[in-house]
TIGU-591580 format. One record per residue (C-alpha): residue in one letter; x, y, z. Coordinates in steps of 0.1 Angstrom, whole numbers, plus 5000, padded with zeros to 4 digits. Layout:
REM TIGU-591580
REC  resn  xx  yy  zz
REC  A  X  Y  Z
...
//
This chain:
REM TIGU-591580
REC  resn  xx  yy  zz
REC  M  8921  2336  7069
REC  K  8940  2325  7039
REC  S  8976  2316  7043
REC  A  9003  2335  7023
REC  A  9015  2319  6991
REC  P  9048  2300  6997
REC  R  9080  2312  6981
REC  F  9108  2291  6966
REC  I  9134  2279  6991
REC  G  9150  2252  6971
REC  G  9182  2270  6961
REC  Q  9187  2268  6923
REC  H  9156  2271  6902
REC  T  9145  2246  6876
REC  G  9122  2255  6847
REC  R  9092  2241  6867
REC  S  9100  2259  6899
REC  L  9106  2292  6882
REC  S  9074  2289  6863
REC  L  9055  2282  6895
REC  S  9070  2313  6910
REC  V  9058  2333  6880
REC  L  9023  2319  6882
REC  L  9020  2326  6919
REC  E  9032  2362  6913
REC  C  9006  2367  6886
REC  H  8979  2366  6914
REC  W  8994  2395  6932
REC  G  8990  2425  6909
REC  D  8982  2438  6874
REC  A  9016  2431  6858
REC  F  9016  2411  6825
REC  V  9032  2376  6827
REC  Q  9059  2388  6802
REC  E  9071  2414  6826
REC  I  9072  2390  6855
REC  L  9088  2363  6835
REC  D  9115  2386  6820
REC  R  9125  2397  6855
REC  S  9124  2362  6869
REC  L  9145  2348  6840
REC  A  9171  2375  6844
REC  N  9176  2365  6881
REC  G  9170  2327  6878
REC  G  9203  2315  6865
REC  L  9188  2289  6842
REC  E  9203  2273  6812
REC  A  9188  2282  6778
REC  I  9168  2250  6776
REC  D  9153  2255  6811
REC  R  9145  2292  6802
REC  R  9125  2280  6772
REC  F  9107  2254  6793
REC  A  9098  2279  6820
REC  T  9084  2302  6794
REC  Q  9064  2274  6777
REC  L  9050  2264  6811
REC  S  9041  2299  6823
REC  Y  9023  2310  6792
REC  G  9007  2276  6786
REC  V  8992  2273  6821
REC  L  8978  2308  6818
REC  R  8964  2303  6783
REC  R  8947  2270  6792
REC  R  8938  2278  6829
REC  G  8901  2272  6824
REC  T  8907  2239  6805
REC  L  8930  2227  6832
REC  D  8905  2235  6858
REC  A  8878  2216  6840
REC  L  8900  2185  6840
REC  L  8911  2189  6876
REC  R  8876  2193  6889
REC  T  8869  2157  6878
REC  V  8897  2142  6898
REC  V  8899  2165  6929
REC  S  8876  2153  6956
REC  R  8877  2185  6977
REC  P  8856  2215  6968
REC  R  8876  2240  6948
REC  Q  8874  2267  6976
REC  E  8890  2243  7000
REC  V  8922  2239  6980
REC  E  8947  2267  6986
REC  A  8955  2289  6955
REC  W  8992  2280  6955
REC  L  8983  2243  6956
REC  W  8959  2246  6928
REC  D  8986  2263  6907
REC  I  9009  2233  6913
REC  L  8981  2211  6901
REC  R  8975  2232  6870
REC  L  9013  2230  6863
REC  G  9012  2193  6865
REC  A  8980  2190  6845
REC  F  8994  2211  6817
REC  Q  9024  2188  6813
REC  L  9003  2156  6815
REC  A  8974  2167  6792
REC  L  8988  2193  6768
REC  L  9026  2187  6766
REC  T  9025  2152  6750
REC  H  9063  2149  6747
REC  I  9068  2147  6785
REC  P  9067  2112  6800
REC  P  9038  2111  6825
REC  H  9060  2097  6853
REC  A  9085  2126  6849
REC  A  9057  2152  6849
REC  I  9042  2137  6880
REC  Y  9074  2132  6900
REC  E  9089  2166  6892
REC  T  9057  2184  6899
REC  V  9052  2166  6932
REC  E  9088  2176  6943
REC  L  9079  2213  6939
REC  A  9060  2210  6972
REC  S  9093  2206  6990
REC  G  9110  2233  6971
REC  F  9083  2257  6982
REC  G  9083  2246  7018
REC  R  9051  2226  7017
REC  P  9062  2189  7018
REC  A  9031  2178  7035
REC  A  9011  2184  7002
REC  K  9031  2159  6982
REC  G  9007  2130  6988
REC  F  8977  2150  6977
REC  I  8994  2164  6945
REC  N  9006  2129  6936
REC  G  8972  2114  6940
REC  V  8954  2140  6919
REC  L  8980  2139  6891
REC  R  8979  2101  6890
REC  A  8941  2101  6888
REC  L  8943  2127  6860
REC  S  8968  2106  6841
REC  Q  8942  2078  6840
REC  L  8918  2101  6823
REC  L  8941  2107  6794
REC  T  8945  2084  6764
REC  E  8971  2085  6736
REC  D  8943  2084  6709
REC  R  8934  2114  6687
REC  A  8903  2128  6673
REC  S  8896  2154  6645
REC  A  8863  2168  6658
REC  P  8850  2184  6690
REC  S  8832  2162  6715
REC  A  8827  2160  6753
REC  D  8856  2135  6754
REC  A  8879  2154  6730
REC  L  8905  2177  6745
REC  P  8918  2204  6720
REC  L  8955  2204  6717
REC  E  8969  2226  6688
REC  Q  8963  2231  6651
REC  G  8929  2213  6650
REC  E  8940  2182  6669
REC  Y  8921  2167  6698
REC  R  8932  2142  6725
REC  L  8906  2116  6734
REC  L  8897  2113  6771
REC  A  8888  2080  6788
REC  R  8853  2095  6796
REC  P  8833  2126  6787
REC  V  8845  2156  6808
REC  L  8837  2186  6788
REC  P  8802  2200  6780
REC  E  8785  2185  6749
REC  P  8793  2208  6720
REC  A  8760  2205  6702
REC  A  8739  2211  6733
REC  Q  8761  2236  6751
REC  P  8783  2253  6725
REC  V  8793  2283  6746
REC  Q  8801  2261  6776
REC  Y  8821  2237  6755
REC  L  8842  2264  6738
REC  S  8848  2280  6772
REC  A  8860  2249  6789
REC  A  8879  2235  6759
REC  F  8898  2266  6751
REC  A  8898  2285  6784
REC  L  8879  2316  6771
REC  P  8853  2337  6790
REC  R  8817  2325  6784
REC  W  8804  2360  6780
REC  L  8829  2367  6753
REC  L  8822  2335  6734
REC  A  8785  2342  6735
REC  R  8793  2375  6717
REC  W  8816  2358  6692
REC  L  8792  2329  6684
REC  E  8765  2354  6675
REC  R  8789  2374  6653
REC  F  8812  2348  6638
REC  G  8795  2314  6640
REC  W  8807  2281  6653
REC  D  8834  2273  6628
REC  E  8852  2306  6632
REC  C  8849  2304  6670
REC  L  8865  2270  6669
REC  R  8893  2284  6647
REC  L  8898  2313  6671
REC  G  8899  2289  6700
REC  F  8927  2269  6685
REC  W  8946  2301  6676
REC  F  8944  2316  6711
REC  A  8953  2282  6726
REC  S  8986  2281  6708
REC  P  9018  2300  6714
REC  A  9018  2333  6695
REC  P  9042  2334  6665
REC  L  9075  2352  6670
REC  W  9079  2380  6646
REC  L  9110  2402  6643
REC  R  9111  2437  6628
REC  C  9144  2442  6611
REC  N  9159  2475  6621
REC  L  9170  2491  6588
REC  L  9190  2517  6606
REC  R  9215  2490  6615
REC  S  9209  2460  6592
REC  D  9187  2445  6565
REC  R  9165  2414  6563
REC  V  9190  2393  6543
REC  A  9218  2400  6568
REC  L  9196  2393  6598
REC  R  9182  2360  6584
REC  T  9218  2349  6574
REC  T  9230  2356  6610
REC  L  9202  2337  6625
REC  A  9206  2308  6601
REC  E  9243  2305  6611
REC  A  9231  2300  6647
REC  G  9207  2273  6636
REC  I  9176  2294  6638
REC  E  9151  2288  6611
REC  T  9132  2319  6598
REC  E  9110  2330  6569
REC  D  9101  2363  6553
REC  G  9069  2380  6564
REC  D  9049  2406  6547
REC  G  9069  2438  6541
REC  A  9107  2443  6537
REC  Q  9114  2443  6574
REC  V  9094  2414  6586
REC  V  9109  2380  6597
REC  R  9092  2351  6614
REC  V  9111  2328  6636
REC  K  9097  2293  6629
REC  H  9103  2278  6663
REC  H  9103  2291  6698
REC  A  9134  2310  6708
REC  A  9147  2330  6738
REC  V  9147  2365  6723
REC  R  9175  2380  6743
REC  E  9198  2351  6733
REC  L  9192  2356  6695
REC  P  9223  2367  6676
REC  S  9223  2405  6670
REC  Y  9198  2413  6698
REC  E  9223  2434  6717
REC  S  9235  2450  6685
REC  G  9200  2463  6679
REC  W  9195  2446  6645
REC  F  9158  2439  6653
REC  A  9129  2444  6676
REC  I  9101  2420  6686
REC  Q  9069  2431  6669
REC  D  9039  2413  6655
REC  Q  9030  2420  6618
REC  A  8996  2434  6628
REC  S  9013  2460  6651
REC  M  9038  2469  6623
REC  K  9009  2477  6600
REC  V  8995  2502  6625
REC  A  9027  2523  6625
REC  A  9031  2519  6587
REC  A  8996  2532  6582
REC  L  9006  2566  6595
REC  S  9032  2568  6567
REC  P  9057  2591  6586
REC  T  9085  2606  6566
REC  P  9120  2620  6578
REC  G  9118  2654  6594
REC  M  9082  2651  6607
REC  R  9070  2661  6642
REC  V  9050  2631  6654
REC  L  9029  2626  6686
REC  D  9025  2590  6699
REC  L  8998  2594  6724
REC  C  8999  2560  6741
REC  A  9034  2550  6734
REC  A  9047  2525  6760
REC  P  9064  2501  6758
REC  G  9077  2515  6725
REC  G  9073  2490  6697
REC  K  9053  2512  6674
REC  T  9072  2543  6685
REC  T  9105  2529  6675
REC  Y  9091  2517  6642
REC  L  9079  2552  6635
REC  A  9114  2564  6641
REC  E  9129  2538  6618
REC  L  9104  2548  6591
REC  M  9115  2584  6596
REC  N  9152  2573  6592
REC  N  9158  2586  6627
REC  Q  9152  2622  6615
REC  G  9126  2645  6630
REC  Q  9109  2644  6664
REC  I  9086  2619  6682
REC  I  9069  2629  6714
REC  A  9060  2596  6731
REC  C  9034  2599  6758
REC  D  9021  2574  6784
REC  V  9008  2572  6819
REC  D  9031  2544  6830
REC  D  9066  2556  6840
REC  Q  9081  2522  6841
REC  R  9069  2513  6806
REC  L  9082  2546  6793
REC  R  9116  2536  6807
REC  T  9113  2504  6787
REC  A  9106  2524  6756
REC  N  9137  2544  6762
REC  E  9158  2513  6767
REC  L  9144  2499  6734
REC  A  9152  2531  6716
REC  K  9187  2530  6729
REC  R  9193  2494  6719
REC  L  9181  2502  6684
REC  G  9202  2533  6680
REC  I  9172  2557  6679
REC  A  9177  2593  6691
REC  I  9146  2612  6680
REC  I  9122  2600  6707
REC  E  9113  2622  6736
REC  T  9092  2605  6763
REC  H  9066  2624  6782
REC  R  9047  2610  6812
REC  L  9011  2621  6815
REC  H  8994  2623  6849
REC  P  8957  2618  6843
REC  E  8949  2622  6880
REC  R  8960  2658  6876
REC  N  8939  2662  6844
REC  E  8971  2667  6825
REC  E  8966  2672  6788
REC  P  8990  2658  6761
REC  P  9014  2683  6744
REC  P  8993  2708  6724
REC  G  9010  2705  6690
REC  P  9003  2710  6662
REC  F  9019  2678  6649
REC  D  9024  2665  6614
REC  A  9010  2632  6624
REC  V  8995  2615  6655
REC  L  8993  2578  6665
REC  V  8968  2569  6692
REC  D  8970  2532  6700
REC  V  8944  2532  6728
REC  P  8940  2510  6759
REC  C  8916  2483  6749
REC  S  8901  2449  6758
REC  N  8930  2431  6740
REC  T  8906  2405  6726
REC  G  8927  2402  6695
REC  V  8958  2391  6713
REC  L  8945  2366  6739
REC  G  8972  2342  6729
REC  R  9000  2367  6734
REC  R  8985  2382  6766
REC  P  8969  2352  6783
REC  E  8962  2369  6816
REC  V  8936  2390  6798
REC  R  8913  2360  6797
REC  W  8907  2361  6834
REC  R  8910  2398  6840
REC  L  8886  2410  6813
REC  K  8850  2416  6825
REC  P  8818  2423  6804
REC  D  8816  2459  6818
REC  D  8851  2467  6807
REC  L  8840  2476  6772
REC  R  8815  2501  6786
REC  H  8843  2518  6806
REC  L  8869  2517  6778
REC  V  8849  2533  6750
REC  P  8846  2567  6766
REC  L  8884  2568  6772
REC  Q  8891  2556  6737
REC  T  8868  2583  6723
REC  K  8885  2610  6745
REC  L  8919  2600  6733
REC  L  8909  2600  6696
REC  I  8894  2635  6700
REC  Q  8927  2647  6717
REC  A  8946  2633  6688
REC  G  8923  2651  6663
REC  E  8928  2683  6681
REC  R  8966  2681  6679
REC  V  8972  2671  6643
REC  K  8978  2700  6620
REC  P  8955  2708  6590
REC  G  8964  2684  6562
REC  G  8980  2660  6587
REC  T  8972  2624  6594
REC  L  8963  2604  6625
REC  V  8959  2567  6631
REC  Y  8936  2552  6657
REC  A  8944  2516  6667
REC  T  8934  2488  6691
REC  C  8943  2452  6698
REC  S  8906  2445  6700
REC  I  8882  2427  6677
REC  E  8851  2442  6693
REC  P  8832  2466  6671
REC  E  8824  2490  6699
REC  E  8861  2498  6704
REC  N  8869  2500  6667
REC  R  8849  2515  6638
REC  Q  8821  2526  6662
REC  V  8845  2548  6681
REC  V  8858  2563  6648
REC  D  8823  2569  6635
REC  N  8812  2586  6667
REC  V  8843  2609  6667
REC  L  8838  2618  6630
REC  K  8803  2631  6639
REC  V  8817  2656  6664
REC  M  8849  2665  6645
REC  P  8837  2672  6609
REC  D  8872  2684  6599
REC  L  8884  2648  6601
REC  T  8879  2624  6572
REC  L  8884  2586  6572
REC  E  8909  2576  6545
REC  A  8912  2538  6553
REC  D  8907  2513  6580
REC  E  8913  2476  6585
REC  D  8899  2449  6608
REC  Q  8929  2425  6614
REC  V  8916  2390  6620
REC  P  8935  2369  6646
REC  G  8955  2342  6630
REC  R  8953  2356  6594
REC  P  8982  2355  6597
REC  S  8990  2372  6630
REC  D  8975  2392  6658
REC  G  8939  2406  6657
REC  G  8931  2443  6660
REC  Y  8920  2474  6641
REC  W  8934  2506  6627
REC  A  8919  2536  6610
REC  R  8938  2564  6592
REC  L  8921  2598  6593
REC  R  8931  2631  6578
REC  K  8924  2667  6590
REC  R  8911  2689  6562
REC  N  8931  2720  6554
//
């Protein structure tokens, strides 16, 4: 019988201890790390620098979990199944600092990680943790390489760290296995991508998904403009640059979002450029009646409202009551009053509101393969059969959207996936059974060029 995971008993959290708590909680349910981290940071009492460190550690360990496991297996003498899950998470945390955060002195990474065992009530494990991490530190060199090999550990932006001996699979002989271990991506997914994209593009995608996702802000034109927002951020020492479109701002370096100037005043929302394009593709205008069929947590919904100048009506539907509350909180912070949330209960076969609507957005549940850097837990939750189960739901939702848009009205279908089965193939199949819909435009959004990956298609219903 497995023992329960330990909980923090050390009093005041550090960035490392809070991150370990987050990582342990990620094993318990289906919540995304961002939700767990937000809640933990709100209650953790950390200074800003420690909050940023906890965020970096939590996301980094989850992104590179498979890579860290490949390194640890070479220095842990016990079989993996004989190391308790909580203890392996501590080892991953230490390995991430040693191997992938090259600005942290090795002695500090080892000492502080070993001390976590006491903070979580397991002091007897300190010797084991110390021995493993010290052995791992001997595997790492300070030399760099510019090409993949069995002794080259990918860092970020095309850079590799040389290892003292070959640890990873040989790229030429085992390309799928190398990419999987080097970048912590599922083998079955990489096999698909290698066939579709080729080696060079898979290598680029590996580096993109191994790095922290860029922080994009959507300026809320109901309350500010981009010049004023960038000026306010610059006065606080935060470097930004313009993105595509009049509302888009990119924060150049990592920042704690809730601590940014004008956050509480609702001058901006967090939204990736790719996500903004989806809402913009619907081209809503003031006074419209709009249905957002899969709305939570509200990023695209509130952008629709801003594009409508907060005039008209948006019915925002979702099956998750908590995430709908998040959407309501976001709308309130942004000063938006035209959104009406509506929870759907699929277990009761409850249908969305009947319409007709001037426009419908249906951003469907999907595999999230275009946002694996932003949602790192997807890497180890996604299974090959998930696509087969998702496509019928996506098709059903698009049909429901088509039934609810008025003649002459528009609808946009969108995913955060880069898999063709979930994207154009769904649209083409629905067009066959709904001949009153026509495809006006669509776009495959490529991860890292310059933001998240995904797909959108705009359809119109004939009069």
